C-alpha positions as CSV (number, residue, x, y, z in Angstrom):
1,M,-5.5,24.1,-4.0
2,T,-2.4,22.9,-2.0
3,S,0.3,20.4,-2.7
4,H,0.5,17.5,-0.1
5,S,3.0,14.7,-0.2
6,V,1.4,11.5,1.3
7,R,3.5,8.5,2.2
8,I,1.4,5.3,2.5
9,L,2.7,2.3,4.4
10,A,1.1,-1.1,3.5
11,E,2.2,-4.6,3.8
12,G,5.9,-3.5,4.7
13,R,6.2,-1.3,1.3
14,V,6.3,2.5,1.4
15,S,5.0,4.5,-1.5
16,E,5.0,8.2,-1.6
17,R,2.4,10.4,-3.8
18,R,2.0,14.0,-4.3
19,F,-1.5,15.4,-4.7
20,E,-3.1,18.8,-5.2
21,L,-5.9,19.0,-2.6
22,E,-8.7,21.5,-2.1
23,K,-8.8,23.5,0.9
24,G,-11.1,22.0,3.5
25,L,-10.8,18.4,2.3
26,T,-11.3,16.0,5.1
27,Y,-9.3,12.7,5.7
28,D,-12.6,10.8,4.4
29,G,-12.5,12.6,1.4
30,L,-8.6,12.0,0.7
31,F,-9.4,8.2,1.3
32,E,-12.0,8.4,-1.4
33,L,-9.6,10.3,-3.9
34,L,-7.0,7.5,-3.0
35,K,-9.7,4.8,-3.6
36,V,-9.0,3.6,0.0
37,N,-11.4,2.0,2.4
38,P,-11.5,4.0,5.6
39,E,-12.0,1.1,7.7
40,T,-8.7,-0.5,6.8
41,V,-6.4,2.4,7.3
42,V,-5.4,5.2,10.0
43,A,-4.2,8.4,9.0
44,L,-1.2,9.8,11.2
45,F,-0.5,13.6,11.0
46,E,3.0,14.6,12.4
47,G,3.0,10.9,14.0
48,H,-0.3,11.3,15.8
49,P,-3.6,9.5,14.7
50,V,-6.5,11.9,13.3
51,S,-10.0,11.4,13.0
52,N,-11.4,10.9,9.3
53,D,-13.6,14.1,9.8
54,E,-10.8,16.4,10.4
55,V,-9.4,18.6,7.4
56,V,-6.2,17.6,6.0
57,E,-3.3,20.1,6.8
58,A,0.1,20.5,5.1
59,G,2.7,18.5,7.0
60,D,4.2,15.0,7.6
61,L,1.1,12.7,6.7
62,E,1.2,8.9,6.7
63,I,-1.5,6.7,5.8
64,V,-1.0,3.2,7.5
65,R,-2.9,0.2,6.2
66,I,-4.4,-2.0,9.2
67,V,-3.8,-5.7,9.2
68,S,-5.4,-8.1,11.2
69,S,-5.3,-11.9,11.5
70,G,-7.5,-14.2,13.2
């Protein structure tokens, strides 16, 4: 397991959590652990969007909640 720090940006608020994650965990798996609907967020690794099936790596990770209005 590796320790990761995850910054979550939602509705103008920032929260930061630290997790012990298993090697090979995908972003979909991370969203499941966080109890986050993957259809409502985008993961940014080192400032770039990543696919939900990519493996989580150590580094600057942000999860940004997507807000849309009609």
